[in-house]
C-alpha positions as CSV (number, residue, x, y, z in Angstrom):
1,X,-0.2,13.2,8.9
2,X,1.9,13.4,5.8
3,X,1.4,10.5,3.3
4,X,5.0,9.6,3.4
5,X,4.6,8.4,7.0
6,X,1.9,5.9,6.0
7,X,4.1,4.7,3.1
8,X,7.0,4.2,5.4
9,X,4.8,2.4,7.8
10,X,3.4,0.1,5.2
11,X,6.9,-0.7,3.9
12,X,8.2,-1.4,7.5
13,X,5.2,-3.7,7.9
14,X,6.1,-5.5,4.7
15,X,9.7,-5.9,5.9
16,X,8.4,-7.4,9.1
17,X,6.2,-9.7,7.2
18,X,9.0,-10.8,4.9
19,X,10.9,-11.8,8.0
20,X,8.0,-13.9,9.0
21,X,7.8,-15.5,5.6
22,X,11.5,-16.3,5.8
23,X,11.3,-17.8,9.3
24,X,8.2,-19.9,8.8
25,X,8.9,-21.2,5.3
26,X,10.5,-24.5,6.4
27,X,8.0,-25.4,9.2
28,X,4.6,-24.0,8.1
29,X,4.4,-23.4,4.3
30,X,0.7,-22.5,4.5
31,X,1.3,-19.7,7.0
32,X,4.3,-18.5,5.0
33,X,2.2,-18.2,1.9
34,X,-0.5,-16.2,3.7
35,X,2.3,-13.9,5.1
36,X,3.6,-13.6,1.5
37,X,0.2,-12.5,0.2
38,X,0.0,-9.9,3.0
39,X,3.5,-8.6,2.0
40,X,2.2,-8.1,-1.5
41,X,-0.9,-6.2,-0.2
42,X,1.2,-4.0,2.1
43,X,3.6,-3.1,-0.8
44,X,0.7,-2.5,-3.1
45,X,-1.0,-0.3,-0.6
46,X,2.2,1.7,-0.1
47,X,2.5,2.2,-3.8
48,X,-1.2,3.1,-4.2
49,X,-1.0,5.5,-1.3
50,X,2.0,7.2,-2.7
51,X,0.4,7.7,-6.1
């Protein structure tokens, strides 16, 4: 599998998680913060995989 597919998948996952952060911010801030951390991990993993 080309590494670009993995990068695109991780960025898509990060986008999905950002939507979760946006939708849960007003009701469950703790969960939103956990999701935001996962967004950072997914984007960092995509960058690391590309390099």
